[in-house]
N, CA and C atoms as an extended XYZ file, in Angstrom:
252
Properties=species:S:1:pos:R:3:atomname:S:1:resname:S:1:resid:I:1 pbc="F F F"
N       -55.930      -91.988       38.254 N   MET     1
C       -56.200      -91.355       36.976 CA  MET     1
C       -55.495      -92.169       35.884 C   MET     1
N       -56.228      -92.450       34.816 N   THR     2
C       -55.630      -93.195       33.707 CA  THR     2
C       -54.682      -92.303       32.929 C   THR     2
N       -53.835      -92.923       32.110 N   GLU     3
C       -52.899      -92.143       31.300 CA  GLU     3
C       -53.645      -91.219       30.343 C   GLU     3
N       -54.727      -91.705       29.723 N   ASN     4
C       -55.513      -90.877       28.810 CA  ASN     4
C       -56.130      -89.683       29.525 C   ASN     4
N       -56.625      -89.902       30.728 N   ALA     5
C       -57.202      -88.804       31.495 CA  ALA     5
C       -56.132      -87.785       31.863 C   ALA     5
N       -54.937      -88.247       32.182 N   ALA     6
C       -53.838      -87.336       32.515 CA  ALA     6
C       -53.437      -86.499       31.311 C   ALA     6
N       -53.394      -87.122       30.133 N   ILE     7
C       -53.063      -86.382       28.913 CA  ILE     7
C       -54.135      -85.340       28.629 C   ILE     7
N       -55.403      -85.713       28.753 N   ALA     8
C       -56.492      -84.773       28.516 CA  ALA     8
C       -56.432      -83.608       29.489 C   ALA     8
N       -56.072      -83.895       30.740 N   THR     9
C       -55.948      -82.835       31.733 CA  THR     9
C       -54.823      -81.876       31.358 C   THR     9
N       -53.691      -82.411       30.905 N   ARG    10
C       -52.577      -81.547       30.508 CA  ARG    10
C       -52.953      -80.687       29.308 C   ARG    10
N       -53.668      -81.258       28.340 N   THR    11
C       -54.095      -80.491       27.178 CA  THR    11
C       -55.077      -79.409       27.598 C   THR    11
N       -56.002      -79.726       28.487 N   ALA    12
C       -56.951      -78.732       28.979 CA  ALA    12
C       -56.215      -77.614       29.705 C   ALA    12
N       -55.214      -77.956       30.515 N   ASP    13
C       -54.430      -76.933       31.217 CA  ASP    13
C       -53.697      -76.040       30.225 C   ASP    13
N       -53.142      -76.636       29.179 N   LEU    14
C       -52.464      -75.881       28.138 CA  LEU    14
C       -53.432      -74.920       27.461 C   LEU    14
N       -54.616      -75.417       27.136 N   LEU    15
C       -55.606      -74.574       26.489 CA  LEU    15
C       -56.116      -73.469       27.403 C   LEU    15
N       -56.256      -73.750       28.680 N   VAL    16
C       -56.642      -72.695       29.631 CA  VAL    16
C       -55.603      -71.579       29.588 C   VAL    16
N       -54.331      -71.938       29.603 N   ASP    17
C       -53.272      -70.930       29.551 CA  ASP    17
C       -53.332      -70.116       28.262 C   ASP    17
N       -53.555      -70.795       27.134 N   ILE    18
C       -53.649      -70.094       25.850 CA  ILE    18
C       -54.870      -69.177       25.832 C   ILE    18
N       -56.031      -69.679       26.250 N   PHE    19
C       -57.243      -68.862       26.289 CA  PHE    19
C       -57.037      -67.646       27.195 C   PHE    19
N       -56.444      -67.861       28.369 N   ARG    20
C       -56.216      -66.748       29.301 CA  ARG    20
C       -55.366      -65.663       28.664 C   ARG    20
N       -54.299      -66.077       28.021 N   ASP    21
C       -53.378      -65.121       27.409 CA  ASP    21
C       -54.040      -64.387       26.246 C   ASP    21
N       -54.662      -65.119       25.341 N   VAL    22
C       -55.256      -64.516       24.154 CA  VAL    22
C       -56.443      -63.618       24.510 C   VAL    22
N       -57.266      -64.071       25.437 N   LEU    23
C       -58.460      -63.306       25.807 CA  LEU    23
C       -58.200      -62.283       26.916 C   LEU    23
N       -57.014      -62.340       27.522 N   GLY    24
C       -56.674      -61.393       28.580 CA  GLY    24
C       -57.495      -61.569       29.839 C   GLY    24
N       -57.813      -62.815       30.170 N   LEU    25
C       -58.646      -63.119       31.341 CA  LEU    25
C       -57.917      -64.086       32.265 C   LEU    25
N       -57.200      -63.577       33.255 N   PRO    26
C       -56.411      -64.450       34.126 CA  PRO    26
C       -57.233      -65.423       34.967 C   PRO    26
N       -58.513      -65.177       35.162 N   ASP    27
C       -59.354      -66.045       35.988 CA  ASP    27
C       -60.136      -67.079       35.170 C   ASP    27
N       -59.912      -67.138       33.868 N   LEU    28
C       -60.610      -68.073       33.000 CA  LEU    28
C       -60.352      -69.509       33.457 C   LEU    28
N       -61.379      -70.357       33.388 N   THR    29
C       -61.252      -71.768       33.795 CA  THR    29
C       -61.450      -72.669       32.578 C   THR    29
N       -61.284      -73.961       32.770 N   GLU    30
C       -61.443      -74.879       31.642 CA  GLU    30
C       -62.894      -75.013       31.206 C   GLU    30
N       -63.821      -74.451       31.959 N   ASP    31
C       -65.231      -74.483       31.583 CA  ASP    31
C       -65.747      -73.131       31.102 C   ASP    31
N       -64.864      -72.159       30.951 N   THR    32
C       -65.265      -70.844       30.458 CA  THR    32
C       -65.568      -70.929       28.973 C   THR    32
N       -66.702      -70.396       28.568 N   ASP    33
C       -67.120      -70.410       27.173 CA  ASP    33
C       -66.403      -69.314       26.393 C   ASP    33
N       -65.830      -69.685       25.267 N   PHE    34
C       -65.094      -68.771       24.396 CA  PHE    34
C       -65.924      -67.541       24.034 C   PHE    34
N       -67.193      -67.741       23.655 N   TYR    35
C       -68.051      -66.636       23.247 CA  TYR    35
C       -68.371      -65.717       24.423 C   TYR    35
N       -68.724      -66.308       25.551 N   GLU    36
C       -69.077      -65.520       26.728 CA  GLU    36
C       -67.890      -64.739       27.266 C   GLU    36
N       -66.674      -65.219       26.970 N   ALA    37
C       -65.455      -64.547       27.423 CA  ALA    37
C       -65.028      -63.452       26.451 C   ALA    37
N       -65.815      -63.218       25.408 N   GLY    38
C       -65.504      -62.149       24.461 CA  GLY    38
C       -64.711      -62.590       23.248 C   GLY    38
N       -64.647      -63.899       23.020 N   GLY    39
C       -63.898      -64.406       21.877 CA  GLY    39
C       -64.549      -64.048       20.556 C   GLY    39
N       -63.713      -63.882       19.529 N   ASP    40
C       -64.186      -63.602       18.177 CA  ASP    40
C       -63.294      -64.356       17.192 C   ASP    40
N       -63.491      -64.126       15.901 N   SER    41
C       -62.733      -64.885       14.908 CA  SER    41
C       -61.234      -64.629       15.006 C   SER    41
N       -60.822      -63.413       15.307 N   LEU    42
C       -59.401      -63.114       15.431 CA  LEU    42
C       -58.782      -63.886       16.598 C   LEU    42
N       -59.437      -63.885       17.744 N   THR    43
C       -58.886      -64.607       18.892 CA  THR    43
C       -58.927      -66.113       18.669 C   THR    43
N       -59.909      -66.604       17.919 N   ALA    44
C       -59.954      -68.036       17.594 CA  ALA    44
C       -58.735      -68.426       16.760 C   ALA    44
N       -58.362      -67.572       15.801 N   PHE    45
C       -57.167      -67.842       14.992 CA  PHE    45
C       -55.900      -67.768       15.844 C   PHE    45
N       -55.867      -66.874       16.811 N   GLN    46
C       -54.708      -66.786       17.702 CA  GLN    46
C       -54.585      -68.050       18.551 C   GLN    46
N       -55.700      -68.544       19.034 N   ILE    47
C       -55.697      -69.762       19.853 CA  ILE    47
C       -55.198      -70.943       19.029 C   ILE    47
N       -55.753      -71.135       17.837 N   THR    48
C       -55.335      -72.282       17.035 CA  THR    48
C       -53.894      -72.130       16.562 C   THR    48
N       -53.460      -70.911       16.286 N   GLY    49
C       -52.075      -70.704       15.882 CA  GLY    49
C       -51.097      -71.117       16.966 C   GLY    49
N       -51.386      -70.744       18.182 N   ARG    50
C       -50.511      -71.133       19.299 CA  ARG    50
C       -50.534      -72.637       19.530 C   ARG    50
N       -51.715      -73.206       19.428 N   LEU    51
C       -51.841      -74.643       19.611 CA  LEU    51
C       -51.087      -75.402       18.514 C   LEU    51
N       -51.174      -74.921       17.286 N   GLU    52
C       -50.455      -75.547       16.178 CA  GLU    52
C       -48.943      -75.505       16.396 C   GLU    52
N       -48.443      -74.387       16.921 N   GLU    53
C       -47.008      -74.276       17.212 CA  GLU    53
C       -46.571      -75.343       18.211 C   GLU    53
N       -47.383      -75.561       19.218 N   ILE    54
C       -47.040      -76.519       20.268 CA  ILE    54
C       -47.173      -77.953       19.780 C   ILE    54
N       -48.261      -78.254       19.058 N   LEU    55
C       -48.524      -79.620       18.612 CA  LEU    55
C       -47.765      -79.995       17.348 C   LEU    55
N       -47.418      -78.984       16.558 N   GLY    56
C       -46.793      -79.268       15.275 CA  GLY    56
C       -47.772      -79.885       14.292 C   GLY    56
N       -49.046      -79.600       14.463 N   ALA    57
C       -50.087      -80.141       13.589 CA  ALA    57
C       -51.162      -79.083       13.375 C   ALA    57
N       -51.824      -79.159       12.244 N   GLU    58
C       -52.876      -78.191       11.929 CA  GLU    58
C       -54.098      -78.426       12.817 C   GLU    58
N       -54.602      -77.340       13.362 N   VAL    59
C       -55.816      -77.386       14.183 CA  VAL    59
C       -56.811      -76.412       13.546 C   VAL    59
N       -57.875      -76.917       12.942 N   PRO    60
C       -58.846      -76.036       12.284 CA  PRO    60
C       -59.484      -75.052       13.266 C   PRO    60
N       -59.576      -73.805       12.845 N   VAL    61
C       -60.173      -72.781       13.706 CA  VAL    61
C       -61.633      -73.109       14.010 C   VAL    61
N       -62.277      -73.839       13.134 N   SER    62
C       -63.680      -74.202       13.354 CA  SER    62
C       -63.870      -75.005       14.641 C   SER    62
N       -62.816      -75.683       15.099 N   LEU    63
C       -62.928      -76.442       16.349 CA  LEU    63
C       -63.163      -75.531       17.546 C   LEU    63
N       -62.571      -74.340       17.533 N   VAL    64
C       -62.770      -73.403       18.642 CA  VAL    64
C       -64.238      -72.993       18.705 C   VAL    64
N       -64.846      -72.798       17.543 N   PHE    65
C       -66.255      -72.404       17.507 CA  PHE    65
C       -67.182      -73.563       17.875 C   PHE    65
N       -66.819      -74.769       17.461 N   ALA    66
C       -67.660      -75.932       17.738 CA  ALA    66
C       -67.508      -76.447       19.167 C   ALA    66
N       -66.316      -76.260       19.744 N   TYR    67
C       -66.014      -76.728       21.110 CA  TYR    67
C       -65.443      -75.549       21.888 C   TYR    67
N       -66.307      -74.665       22.372 N   PRO    68
C       -65.870      -73.359       22.870 CA  PRO    68
C       -65.262      -73.291       24.271 C   PRO    68
N       -65.162      -74.411       24.973 N   THR    69
C       -64.478      -74.352       26.269 CA  THR    69
C       -63.133      -75.068       26.152 C   THR    69
N       -62.147      -74.658       26.930 N   PRO    70
C       -60.866      -75.361       26.888 CA  PRO    70
C       -61.013      -76.868       27.140 C   PRO    70
N       -61.893      -77.263       28.041 N   ARG    71
C       -62.093      -78.688       28.347 CA  ARG    71
C       -62.604      -79.439       27.117 C   ARG    71
N       -63.646      -78.904       26.477 N   ASP    72
C       -64.220      -79.580       25.305 CA  ASP    72
C       -63.232      -79.601       24.142 C   ASP    72
N       -62.551      -78.496       23.925 N   LEU    73
C       -61.576      -78.418       22.841 CA  LEU    73
C       -60.423      -79.392       23.080 C   LEU    73
N       -59.994      -79.525       24.322 N   ALA    74
C       -58.904      -80.450       24.652 CA  ALA    74
C       -59.271      -81.886       24.300 C   ALA    74
N       -60.502      -82.291       24.579 N   GLU    75
C       -60.929      -83.653       24.275 CA  GLU    75
C       -60.859      -83.920       22.776 C   GLU    75
N       -61.300      -82.960       21.974 N   VAL    76
C       -61.295      -83.124       20.522 CA  VAL    76
C       -59.868      -83.103       19.988 C   VAL    76
N       -59.065      -82.188       20.470 N   VAL    77
C       -57.670      -82.095       20.021 CA  VAL    77
C       -56.936      -83.389       20.344 C   VAL    77
N       -57.117      -83.906       21.531 N   ASP    78
C       -56.475      -85.166       21.905 CA  ASP    78
C       -56.929      -86.310       21.007 C   ASP    78
N       -58.212      -86.378       20.740 N   ALA    79
C       -58.742      -87.444       19.884 CA  ALA    79
C       -58.241      -87.303       18.448 C   ALA    79
N       -58.228      -86.082       17.930 N   ASP    80
C       -57.838      -85.839       16.539 CA  ASP    80
C       -56.340      -85.974       16.308 C   ASP    80
N       -55.563      -85.715       17.327 N   HIS    81
C       -54.115      -85.695       17.149 CA  HIS    81
C       -53.409      -86.813       17.911 C   HIS    81
N       -54.168      -87.824       18.282 N   GLY    82
C       -53.580      -89.018       18.866 CA  GLY    82
C       -52.906      -88.839       20.205 C   GLY    82
N       -53.307      -87.828       20.942 N   ARG    83
C       -52.693      -87.592       22.247 CA  ARG    83
C       -53.387      -88.382       23.332 C   ARG    83
N       -54.611      -88.823       23.062 N   ALA    84
C       -55.354      -89.570       24.087 CA  ALA    84
C       -55.307      -91.048       23.808 C   ALA    84
């Protein structure tokens, strides 16, 4: 596994944990869709707020809506915030 792939995996794991906690779904996976899991605008703000605390950088809530799975969101977050 390349270093970039390892970083993306860690970010996806982090997002899975955040999604699970915010949405109250312990079985959620990195391919679970935010909308199908019952996500709404309030939970999207909770997800980005937690992510911002960890990254120390602003994460637009619109990213959760545009990239609704933890895996897809992790790829964008890594690209946007220089983690990959």
